[in-house]
SELO-707800 format. One record per residue: x, z, y of N, C-alpha, C in turn; residue number from 1. Coordinates in nm, 3 decimals. Each point is the difference from the previous one (the first is absolute). Example, Ala and Ser with C-alpha at 12.3 -4.5 7.8 and 13.67 -1.06 7.14 Angstrom:
BEGIN
{n_c1 = 1.319 | n_c3 = 0.780 | n_c2 = -0.569 | ca_c1 = -0.089 | ca_c3 = 0.000 | ca_c2 = 0.119 | c_c1 = 0.090 | c_c3 = 0.000 | c_c2 = 0.120 | i = 1}
{n_c1 = -0.035 | n_c3 = -0.072 | n_c2 = 0.105 | ca_c1 = 0.082 | ca_c3 = 0.006 | ca_c2 = 0.119 | c_c1 = -0.077 | c_c3 = 0.073 | c_c2 = 0.109 | i = 2}
end
This chain:
BEGIN
{n_c1 = 1.998 | n_c3 = 0.406 | n_c2 = -2.715 | ca_c1 = 0.117 | ca_c3 = -0.027 | ca_c2 = 0.160 | c_c1 = -0.036 | c_c3 = 0.029 | c_c2 = 0.124 | i = 1}
{n_c1 = 0.036 | n_c3 = 0.049 | n_c2 = 0.052 | ca_c1 = 0.014 | ca_c3 = 0.127 | ca_c2 = 0.157 | c_c1 = -0.001 | c_c3 = -0.199 | c_c2 = 0.056 | i = 2}
{n_c1 = -0.087 | n_c3 = -0.067 | n_c2 = 0.140 | ca_c1 = 0.027 | ca_c3 = -0.037 | ca_c2 = 0.061 | c_c1 = 0.064 | c_c3 = -0.040 | c_c2 = 0.104 | i = 3}
{n_c1 = 0.120 | n_c3 = 0.126 | n_c2 = 0.042 | ca_c1 = 0.049 | ca_c3 = 0.059 | ca_c2 = 0.058 | c_c1 = 0.103 | c_c3 = -0.129 | c_c2 = 0.074 | i = 4}
{n_c1 = 0.001 | n_c3 = -0.067 | n_c2 = -0.040 | ca_c1 = 0.149 | ca_c3 = -0.084 | ca_c2 = 0.020 | c_c1 = -0.067 | c_c3 = -0.182 | c_c2 = 0.009 | i = 5}
{n_c1 = -0.112 | n_c3 = -0.035 | n_c2 = -0.035 | ca_c1 = -0.176 | ca_c3 = -0.037 | ca_c2 = 0.061 | c_c1 = -0.006 | c_c3 = -0.028 | c_c2 = 0.150 | i = 6}
{n_c1 = 0.019 | n_c3 = -0.115 | n_c2 = 0.043 | ca_c1 = -0.020 | ca_c3 = 0.026 | ca_c2 = 0.123 | c_c1 = -0.171 | c_c3 = -0.018 | c_c2 = 0.021 | i = 7}
{n_c1 = -0.079 | n_c3 = -0.014 | n_c2 = -0.085 | ca_c1 = -0.157 | ca_c3 = 0.052 | ca_c2 = 0.051 | c_c1 = 0.024 | c_c3 = 0.165 | c_c2 = 0.003 | i = 8}
{n_c1 = 0.097 | n_c3 = 0.089 | n_c2 = -0.017 | ca_c1 = -0.043 | ca_c3 = 0.133 | ca_c2 = -0.013 | c_c1 = -0.060 | c_c3 = 0.047 | c_c2 = 0.149 | i = 9}
{n_c1 = 0.120 | n_c3 = -0.055 | n_c2 = 0.074 | ca_c1 = -0.063 | ca_c3 = -0.027 | ca_c2 = 0.189 | c_c1 = -0.121 | c_c3 = -0.029 | c_c2 = 0.012 | i = 10}
{n_c1 = -0.138 | n_c3 = -0.003 | n_c2 = -0.063 | ca_c1 = -0.087 | ca_c3 = -0.050 | ca_c2 = 0.005 | c_c1 = -0.115 | c_c3 = 0.172 | c_c2 = -0.024 | i = 11}
{n_c1 = 0.090 | n_c3 = 0.069 | n_c2 = -0.069 | ca_c1 = -0.052 | ca_c3 = 0.118 | ca_c2 = -0.119 | c_c1 = 0.039 | c_c3 = 0.127 | c_c2 = 0.063 | i = 12}
{n_c1 = -0.078 | n_c3 = 0.160 | n_c2 = 0.067 | ca_c1 = 0.016 | ca_c3 = 0.074 | ca_c2 = 0.032 | c_c1 = -0.075 | c_c3 = 0.115 | c_c2 = -0.118 | i = 13}
{n_c1 = 0.107 | n_c3 = 0.055 | n_c2 = -0.043 | ca_c1 = -0.046 | ca_c3 = 0.133 | ca_c2 = -0.031 | c_c1 = -0.093 | c_c3 = 0.131 | c_c2 = 0.048 | i = 14}
{n_c1 = -0.116 | n_c3 = 0.033 | n_c2 = -0.029 | ca_c1 = -0.048 | ca_c3 = 0.054 | ca_c2 = 0.105 | c_c1 = -0.088 | c_c3 = 0.127 | c_c2 = -0.126 | i = 15}
{n_c1 = -0.041 | n_c3 = 0.120 | n_c2 = 0.045 | ca_c1 = -0.028 | ca_c3 = 0.076 | ca_c2 = -0.072 | c_c1 = -0.191 | c_c3 = 0.040 | c_c2 = 0.089 | i = 16}
{n_c1 = -0.073 | n_c3 = 0.021 | n_c2 = -0.055 | ca_c1 = -0.151 | ca_c3 = -0.020 | ca_c2 = 0.015 | c_c1 = -0.017 | c_c3 = 0.129 | c_c2 = -0.020 | i = 17}
{n_c1 = -0.110 | n_c3 = 0.023 | n_c2 = 0.209 | ca_c1 = 0.029 | ca_c3 = 0.111 | ca_c2 = 0.080 | c_c1 = -0.137 | c_c3 = 0.076 | c_c2 = -0.048 | i = 18}
{n_c1 = -0.087 | n_c3 = -0.151 | n_c2 = 0.033 | ca_c1 = -0.155 | ca_c3 = 0.001 | ca_c2 = -0.023 | c_c1 = -0.056 | c_c3 = -0.025 | c_c2 = 0.013 | i = 19}
{n_c1 = -0.106 | n_c3 = 0.043 | n_c2 = -0.070 | ca_c1 = -0.118 | ca_c3 = -0.144 | ca_c2 = -0.159 | c_c1 = -0.126 | c_c3 = 0.037 | c_c2 = 0.005 | i = 20}
{n_c1 = -0.010 | n_c3 = -0.055 | n_c2 = 0.099 | ca_c1 = -0.140 | ca_c3 = 0.055 | ca_c2 = -0.008 | c_c1 = -0.149 | c_c3 = -0.141 | c_c2 = 0.120 | i = 21}
{n_c1 = -0.021 | n_c3 = -0.092 | n_c2 = -0.170 | ca_c1 = -0.122 | ca_c3 = -0.047 | ca_c2 = 0.091 | c_c1 = -0.047 | c_c3 = -0.043 | c_c2 = 0.083 | i = 22}
{n_c1 = 0.048 | n_c3 = -0.110 | n_c2 = 0.051 | ca_c1 = 0.070 | ca_c3 = -0.145 | ca_c2 = -0.025 | c_c1 = 0.140 | c_c3 = 0.025 | c_c2 = 0.021 | i = 23}
{n_c1 = 0.050 | n_c3 = 0.103 | n_c2 = 0.075 | ca_c1 = 0.104 | ca_c3 = -0.018 | ca_c2 = 0.077 | c_c1 = 0.165 | c_c3 = 0.084 | c_c2 = -0.095 | i = 24}
{n_c1 = 0.051 | n_c3 = -0.105 | n_c2 = 0.018 | ca_c1 = 0.155 | ca_c3 = 0.090 | ca_c2 = -0.058 | c_c1 = 0.086 | c_c3 = -0.021 | c_c2 = 0.031 | i = 25}
{n_c1 = 0.062 | n_c3 = 0.079 | n_c2 = 0.056 | ca_c1 = 0.149 | ca_c3 = 0.060 | ca_c2 = 0.119 | c_c1 = 0.094 | c_c3 = 0.008 | c_c2 = -0.097 | i = 26}
{n_c1 = 0.098 | n_c3 = -0.016 | n_c2 = 0.029 | ca_c1 = 0.148 | ca_c3 = -0.049 | ca_c2 = -0.083 | c_c1 = 0.121 | c_c3 = 0.056 | c_c2 = 0.162 | i = 27}
{n_c1 = 0.112 | n_c3 = 0.024 | n_c2 = -0.080 | ca_c1 = 0.116 | ca_c3 = 0.060 | ca_c2 = 0.083 | c_c1 = 0.116 | c_c3 = -0.039 | c_c2 = -0.060 | i = 28}
{n_c1 = 0.066 | n_c3 = -0.126 | n_c2 = 0.047 | ca_c1 = 0.143 | ca_c3 = -0.025 | ca_c2 = -0.017 | c_c1 = 0.111 | c_c3 = 0.114 | c_c2 = 0.005 | i = 29}
{n_c1 = 0.040 | n_c3 = -0.060 | n_c2 = -0.065 | ca_c1 = 0.144 | ca_c3 = 0.063 | ca_c2 = -0.028 | c_c1 = 0.019 | c_c3 = 0.036 | c_c2 = 0.191 | i = 30}
{n_c1 = 0.016 | n_c3 = -0.068 | n_c2 = 0.054 | ca_c1 = 0.046 | ca_c3 = 0.029 | ca_c2 = 0.113 | c_c1 = -0.075 | c_c3 = 0.056 | c_c2 = 0.118 | i = 31}
{n_c1 = -0.100 | n_c3 = 0.066 | n_c2 = -0.145 | ca_c1 = -0.111 | ca_c3 = 0.085 | ca_c2 = 0.120 | c_c1 = -0.101 | c_c3 = -0.033 | c_c2 = 0.096 | i = 32}
{n_c1 = -0.047 | n_c3 = -0.142 | n_c2 = -0.057 | ca_c1 = -0.090 | ca_c3 = -0.065 | ca_c2 = 0.113 | c_c1 = -0.111 | c_c3 = -0.011 | c_c2 = -0.075 | i = 33}
{n_c1 = -0.146 | n_c3 = -0.018 | n_c2 = 0.026 | ca_c1 = -0.095 | ca_c3 = 0.000 | ca_c2 = -0.010 | c_c1 = -0.034 | c_c3 = -0.141 | c_c2 = -0.041 | i = 34}
{n_c1 = -0.081 | n_c3 = -0.016 | n_c2 = -0.063 | ca_c1 = -0.067 | ca_c3 = -0.161 | ca_c2 = -0.038 | c_c1 = -0.149 | c_c3 = -0.002 | c_c2 = -0.066 | i = 35}
{n_c1 = -0.108 | n_c3 = -0.072 | n_c2 = 0.030 | ca_c1 = -0.122 | ca_c3 = 0.009 | ca_c2 = -0.067 | c_c1 = 0.030 | c_c3 = -0.103 | c_c2 = -0.126 | i = 36}
{n_c1 = 0.004 | n_c3 = 0.049 | n_c2 = -0.095 | ca_c1 = -0.029 | ca_c3 = -0.135 | ca_c2 = -0.096 | c_c1 = -0.117 | c_c3 = -0.104 | c_c2 = -0.002 | i = 37}
{n_c1 = 0.035 | n_c3 = -0.119 | n_c2 = 0.014 | ca_c1 = -0.100 | ca_c3 = -0.046 | ca_c2 = -0.045 | c_c1 = -0.098 | c_c3 = -0.054 | c_c2 = -0.204 | i = 38}
{n_c1 = -0.131 | n_c3 = 0.025 | n_c2 = 0.024 | ca_c1 = -0.008 | ca_c3 = -0.027 | ca_c2 = -0.139 | c_c1 = -0.124 | c_c3 = -0.073 | c_c2 = 0.020 | i = 39}
{n_c1 = 0.011 | n_c3 = -0.097 | n_c2 = -0.112 | ca_c1 = -0.088 | ca_c3 = -0.119 | ca_c2 = -0.024 | c_c1 = -0.161 | c_c3 = 0.056 | c_c2 = -0.044 | i = 40}
{n_c1 = -0.063 | n_c3 = -0.087 | n_c2 = 0.037 | ca_c1 = -0.143 | ca_c3 = 0.019 | ca_c2 = -0.050 | c_c1 = -0.031 | c_c3 = 0.114 | c_c2 = -0.163 | i = 41}
{n_c1 = 0.071 | n_c3 = -0.111 | n_c2 = -0.112 | ca_c1 = -0.006 | ca_c3 = 0.066 | ca_c2 = -0.108 | c_c1 = 0.110 | c_c3 = 0.148 | c_c2 = -0.003 | i = 42}
{n_c1 = 0.075 | n_c3 = -0.034 | n_c2 = 0.061 | ca_c1 = 0.045 | ca_c3 = 0.163 | ca_c2 = 0.008 | c_c1 = -0.100 | c_c3 = 0.120 | c_c2 = 0.120 | i = 43}
{n_c1 = -0.052 | n_c3 = -0.018 | n_c2 = 0.035 | ca_c1 = -0.081 | ca_c3 = 0.091 | ca_c2 = 0.066 | c_c1 = -0.133 | c_c3 = -0.001 | c_c2 = -0.057 | i = 44}
{n_c1 = -0.016 | n_c3 = -0.071 | n_c2 = -0.095 | ca_c1 = -0.194 | ca_c3 = 0.034 | ca_c2 = -0.111 | c_c1 = 0.089 | c_c3 = 0.055 | c_c2 = -0.166 | i = 45}
{n_c1 = 0.113 | n_c3 = -0.017 | n_c2 = 0.017 | ca_c1 = 0.060 | ca_c3 = 0.080 | ca_c2 = -0.098 | c_c1 = 0.034 | c_c3 = 0.146 | c_c2 = -0.083 | i = 46}
{n_c1 = -0.113 | n_c3 = 0.098 | n_c2 = -0.029 | ca_c1 = -0.005 | ca_c3 = 0.169 | ca_c2 = 0.024 | c_c1 = 0.182 | c_c3 = 0.021 | c_c2 = -0.106 | i = 47}
{n_c1 = 0.032 | n_c3 = -0.065 | n_c2 = -0.125 | ca_c1 = 0.082 | ca_c3 = -0.021 | ca_c2 = -0.082 | c_c1 = 0.129 | c_c3 = 0.014 | c_c2 = 0.117 | i = 48}
{n_c1 = 0.031 | n_c3 = -0.106 | n_c2 = 0.094 | ca_c1 = 0.100 | ca_c3 = -0.017 | ca_c2 = 0.095 | c_c1 = 0.009 | c_c3 = 0.176 | c_c2 = 0.066 | i = 49}
{n_c1 = -0.071 | n_c3 = -0.007 | n_c2 = 0.090 | ca_c1 = -0.086 | ca_c3 = 0.133 | ca_c2 = 0.062 | c_c1 = 0.127 | c_c3 = 0.128 | c_c2 = -0.045 | i = 50}
{n_c1 = -0.063 | n_c3 = -0.057 | n_c2 = -0.131 | ca_c1 = 0.029 | ca_c3 = 0.155 | ca_c2 = -0.111 | c_c1 = 0.177 | c_c3 = -0.024 | c_c2 = -0.023 | i = 51}
{n_c1 = 0.037 | n_c3 = -0.115 | n_c2 = 0.002 | ca_c1 = 0.156 | ca_c3 = 0.009 | ca_c2 = -0.009 | c_c1 = 0.084 | c_c3 = 0.006 | c_c2 = 0.150 | i = 52}
{n_c1 = -0.107 | n_c3 = -0.017 | n_c2 = 0.108 | ca_c1 = 0.038 | ca_c3 = -0.047 | ca_c2 = 0.159 | c_c1 = 0.072 | c_c3 = 0.199 | c_c2 = -0.051 | i = 53}
{n_c1 = -0.113 | n_c3 = 0.065 | n_c2 = 0.048 | ca_c1 = -0.006 | ca_c3 = 0.152 | ca_c2 = -0.047 | c_c1 = 0.073 | c_c3 = 0.085 | c_c2 = -0.044 | i = 54}
{n_c1 = 0.039 | n_c3 = -0.032 | n_c2 = -0.192 | ca_c1 = 0.087 | ca_c3 = 0.033 | ca_c2 = -0.063 | c_c1 = 0.141 | c_c3 = -0.055 | c_c2 = 0.102 | i = 55}
{n_c1 = 0.041 | n_c3 = -0.068 | n_c2 = 0.070 | ca_c1 = 0.154 | ca_c3 = -0.077 | ca_c2 = -0.004 | c_c1 = 0.047 | c_c3 = 0.120 | c_c2 = 0.140 | i = 56}
{n_c1 = -0.129 | n_c3 = 0.018 | n_c2 = 0.039 | ca_c1 = -0.002 | ca_c3 = 0.114 | ca_c2 = 0.168 | c_c1 = 0.090 | c_c3 = 0.113 | c_c2 = -0.061 | i = 57}
{n_c1 = -0.123 | n_c3 = 0.032 | n_c2 = -0.077 | ca_c1 = 0.099 | ca_c3 = 0.127 | ca_c2 = -0.054 | c_c1 = 0.110 | c_c3 = 0.046 | c_c2 = -0.074 | i = 58}
{n_c1 = 0.026 | n_c3 = -0.101 | n_c2 = -0.054 | ca_c1 = 0.099 | ca_c3 = -0.001 | ca_c2 = -0.121 | c_c1 = 0.128 | c_c3 = -0.021 | c_c2 = 0.101 | i = 59}
{n_c1 = -0.025 | n_c3 = -0.093 | n_c2 = 0.117 | ca_c1 = 0.103 | ca_c3 = -0.011 | ca_c2 = 0.106 | c_c1 = 0.149 | c_c3 = -0.126 | c_c2 = 0.006 | i = 60}
{n_c1 = -0.148 | n_c3 = -0.075 | n_c2 = -0.132 | ca_c1 = 0.115 | ca_c3 = -0.052 | ca_c2 = -0.033 | c_c1 = 0.056 | c_c3 = -0.197 | c_c2 = 0.128 | i = 61}
{n_c1 = 0.079 | n_c3 = -0.029 | n_c2 = 0.015 | ca_c1 = 0.005 | ca_c3 = -0.096 | ca_c2 = 0.103 | c_c1 = -0.016 | c_c3 = -0.115 | c_c2 = -0.101 | i = 62}
{n_c1 = -0.069 | n_c3 = -0.095 | n_c2 = 0.112 | ca_c1 = -0.071 | ca_c3 = -0.157 | ca_c2 = -0.063 | c_c1 = -0.003 | c_c3 = -0.129 | c_c2 = 0.083 | i = 63}
{n_c1 = 0.104 | n_c3 = -0.125 | n_c2 = -0.086 | ca_c1 = -0.037 | ca_c3 = -0.061 | ca_c2 = 0.113 | c_c1 = -0.037 | c_c3 = -0.058 | c_c2 = 0.083 | i = 64}
{n_c1 = -0.026 | n_c3 = -0.009 | n_c2 = 0.173 | ca_c1 = -0.078 | ca_c3 = -0.082 | ca_c2 = 0.040 | c_c1 = 0.075 | c_c3 = -0.104 | c_c2 = 0.068 | i = 65}
{n_c1 = -0.091 | n_c3 = -0.109 | n_c2 = 0.009 | ca_c1 = 0.044 | ca_c3 = -0.117 | ca_c2 = 0.065 | c_c1 = 0.043 | c_c3 = 0.017 | c_c2 = 0.195 | i = 66}
{n_c1 = 0.101 | n_c3 = -0.036 | n_c2 = 0.013 | ca_c1 = -0.011 | ca_c3 = 0.032 | ca_c2 = 0.192 | c_c1 = -0.040 | c_c3 = -0.056 | c_c2 = 0.057 | i = 67}
{n_c1 = -0.014 | n_c3 = -0.100 | n_c2 = -0.029 | ca_c1 = -0.093 | ca_c3 = -0.130 | ca_c2 = 0.112 | c_c1 = -0.110 | c_c3 = 0.042 | c_c2 = 0.015 | i = 68}
{n_c1 = -0.131 | n_c3 = -0.030 | n_c2 = -0.144 | ca_c1 = -0.131 | ca_c3 = 0.030 | ca_c2 = 0.012 | c_c1 = -0.048 | c_c3 = 0.180 | c_c2 = -0.032 | i = 69}
{n_c1 = 0.123 | n_c3 = 0.054 | n_c2 = 0.010 | ca_c1 = -0.078 | ca_c3 = 0.171 | ca_c2 = -0.055 | c_c1 = -0.115 | c_c3 = -0.062 | c_c2 = -0.162 | i = 70}
{n_c1 = 0.076 | n_c3 = -0.056 | n_c2 = -0.125 | ca_c1 = -0.115 | ca_c3 = 0.032 | ca_c2 = -0.079 | c_c1 = 0.130 | c_c3 = 0.016 | c_c2 = -0.112 | i = 71}
{n_c1 = -0.101 | n_c3 = 0.114 | n_c2 = -0.097 | ca_c1 = 0.136 | ca_c3 = 0.083 | ca_c2 = -0.110 | c_c1 = -0.061 | c_c3 = -0.076 | c_c2 = -0.123 | i = 72}
{n_c1 = 0.178 | n_c3 = -0.030 | n_c2 = -0.043 | ca_c1 = 0.030 | ca_c3 = -0.139 | ca_c2 = -0.056 | c_c1 = -0.023 | c_c3 = 0.025 | c_c2 = -0.173 | i = 73}
{n_c1 = -0.005 | n_c3 = -0.041 | n_c2 = -0.060 | ca_c1 = -0.075 | ca_c3 = 0.016 | ca_c2 = -0.159 | c_c1 = 0.135 | c_c3 = 0.032 | c_c2 = -0.096 | i = 74}
{n_c1 = 0.092 | n_c3 = -0.087 | n_c2 = 0.062 | ca_c1 = 0.130 | ca_c3 = -0.034 | ca_c2 = -0.116 | c_c1 = 0.126 | c_c3 = 0.058 | c_c2 = 0.036 | i = 75}
{n_c1 = -0.018 | n_c3 = 0.091 | n_c2 = 0.080 | ca_c1 = 0.062 | ca_c3 = 0.091 | ca_c2 = 0.035 | c_c1 = 0.172 | c_c3 = -0.043 | c_c2 = 0.081 | i = 76}
{n_c1 = 0.085 | n_c3 = 0.057 | n_c2 = -0.024 | ca_c1 = 0.139 | ca_c3 = -0.068 | ca_c2 = 0.015 | c_c1 = 0.104 | c_c3 = -0.082 | c_c2 = -0.158 | i = 77}
{n_c1 = -0.116 | n_c3 = 0.038 | n_c2 = -0.094 | ca_c1 = 0.072 | ca_c3 = -0.089 | ca_c2 = -0.034 | c_c1 = -0.029 | c_c3 = -0.216 | c_c2 = -0.023 | i = 78}
{n_c1 = 0.091 | n_c3 = -0.026 | n_c2 = -0.141 | ca_c1 = 0.056 | ca_c3 = -0.132 | ca_c2 = 0.041 | c_c1 = -0.103 | c_c3 = -0.060 | c_c2 = -0.129 | i = 79}
{n_c1 = -0.030 | n_c3 = -0.057 | n_c2 = -0.056 | ca_c1 = -0.008 | ca_c3 = -0.084 | ca_c2 = -0.116 | c_c1 = 0.033 | c_c3 = -0.022 | c_c2 = -0.049 | i = 80}
{n_c1 = 0.029 | n_c3 = 0.054 | n_c2 = -0.157 | ca_c1 = 0.098 | ca_c3 = -0.031 | ca_c2 = -0.098 | c_c1 = 0.072 | c_c3 = -0.146 | c_c2 = -0.011 | i = 81}
{n_c1 = 0.092 | n_c3 = -0.014 | n_c2 = -0.109 | ca_c1 = 0.038 | ca_c3 = -0.171 | ca_c2 = -0.005 | c_c1 = -0.084 | c_c3 = -0.025 | c_c2 = -0.198 | i = 82}
{n_c1 = -0.059 | n_c3 = -0.113 | n_c2 = 0.046 | ca_c1 = 0.011 | ca_c3 = 0.020 | ca_c2 = -0.135 | c_c1 = 0.084 | c_c3 = -0.064 | c_c2 = -0.051 | i = 83}
end
Protein backbone atom coordinates (compact mmCIF):
# COMPACT_ATOMS: atom_id res chain seq x y z
CA UNK A 1 0.00 0.00 0.00
CA UNK A 2 1.34 3.44 -0.90
CA UNK A 3 1.64 6.11 1.75
CA UNK A 4 0.09 8.93 -0.31
CA UNK A 5 -2.87 9.17 2.09
CA UNK A 6 -0.58 9.17 5.13
CA UNK A 7 0.49 12.61 6.49
CA UNK A 8 4.07 11.29 6.85
CA UNK A 9 4.41 11.37 3.05
CA UNK A 10 4.99 15.14 3.36
CA UNK A 11 8.42 14.31 4.82
CA UNK A 12 9.44 12.16 1.85
CA UNK A 13 10.42 13.28 -1.62
CA UNK A 14 11.27 11.26 -4.72
CA UNK A 15 14.75 11.75 -6.17
CA UNK A 16 16.94 10.42 -8.95
CA UNK A 17 20.62 9.97 -8.25
CA UNK A 18 22.64 12.08 -10.68
CA UNK A 19 26.16 11.74 -9.25
CA UNK A 20 27.61 8.81 -7.32
CA UNK A 21 31.31 9.32 -6.68
CA UNK A 22 32.79 8.30 -3.34
CA UNK A 23 32.16 9.99 -0.89
CA UNK A 24 29.61 12.20 -2.65
CA UNK A 25 26.05 11.44 -3.76
CA UNK A 26 23.97 14.14 -5.46
CA UNK A 27 20.26 13.68 -6.16
CA UNK A 28 17.72 15.62 -8.20
CA UNK A 29 14.20 16.07 -6.84
CA UNK A 30 11.00 16.02 -8.88
CA UNK A 31 11.07 19.83 -8.67
CA UNK A 32 14.53 19.95 -10.27
CA UNK A 33 16.37 20.85 -7.05
CA UNK A 34 19.77 19.25 -6.48
CA UNK A 35 20.54 17.98 -2.97
CA UNK A 36 23.55 16.34 -1.37
CA UNK A 37 22.57 13.00 0.13
CA UNK A 38 23.84 12.54 3.68
CA UNK A 39 25.33 9.11 4.29
CA UNK A 40 26.12 7.24 7.48
CA UNK A 41 29.62 6.01 8.33
CA UNK A 42 28.49 2.44 7.64
CA UNK A 43 27.21 3.42 4.20
CA UNK A 44 30.45 5.20 3.39
CA UNK A 45 32.45 2.04 4.16
CA UNK A 46 30.14 -0.45 2.39
CA UNK A 47 31.29 -1.36 -1.16
CA UNK A 48 28.02 -3.18 -1.91
CA UNK A 49 26.09 -0.02 -1.00
CA UNK A 50 28.17 1.99 -3.51
CA UNK A 51 27.65 -0.59 -6.25
CA UNK A 52 23.93 -0.48 -5.57
CA UNK A 53 23.85 3.33 -5.76
CA UNK A 54 25.70 3.23 -9.08
CA UNK A 55 23.19 0.73 -10.46
CA UNK A 56 20.27 2.88 -9.25
CA UNK A 57 21.81 5.94 -10.93
CA UNK A 58 22.42 4.06 -14.17
CA UNK A 59 18.83 2.73 -14.19
CA UNK A 60 17.46 6.22 -13.41
CA UNK A 61 15.17 4.86 -10.71
CA UNK A 62 13.30 7.17 -8.37
CA UNK A 63 14.12 6.54 -4.70
CA UNK A 64 12.67 8.04 -1.50
CA UNK A 65 14.66 10.67 0.35
CA UNK A 66 13.80 12.28 3.68
CA UNK A 67 13.16 15.99 3.13
CA UNK A 68 14.58 17.18 6.44
CA UNK A 69 17.81 15.20 6.80
CA UNK A 70 18.39 14.32 3.10
CA UNK A 71 18.92 10.66 3.90
CA UNK A 72 17.87 7.72 1.74
CA UNK A 73 15.00 5.72 3.19
CA UNK A 74 15.29 1.96 3.43
CA UNK A 75 11.55 1.26 3.60
CA UNK A 76 10.50 3.08 0.42
CA UNK A 77 6.92 4.33 0.38
CA UNK A 78 5.39 1.13 1.66
CA UNK A 79 3.56 0.68 4.91
CA UNK A 80 4.04 -2.51 6.93
CA UNK A 81 1.46 -5.19 6.22
CA UNK A 82 -1.26 -5.76 8.79
CA UNK A 83 -0.98 -9.02 10.68
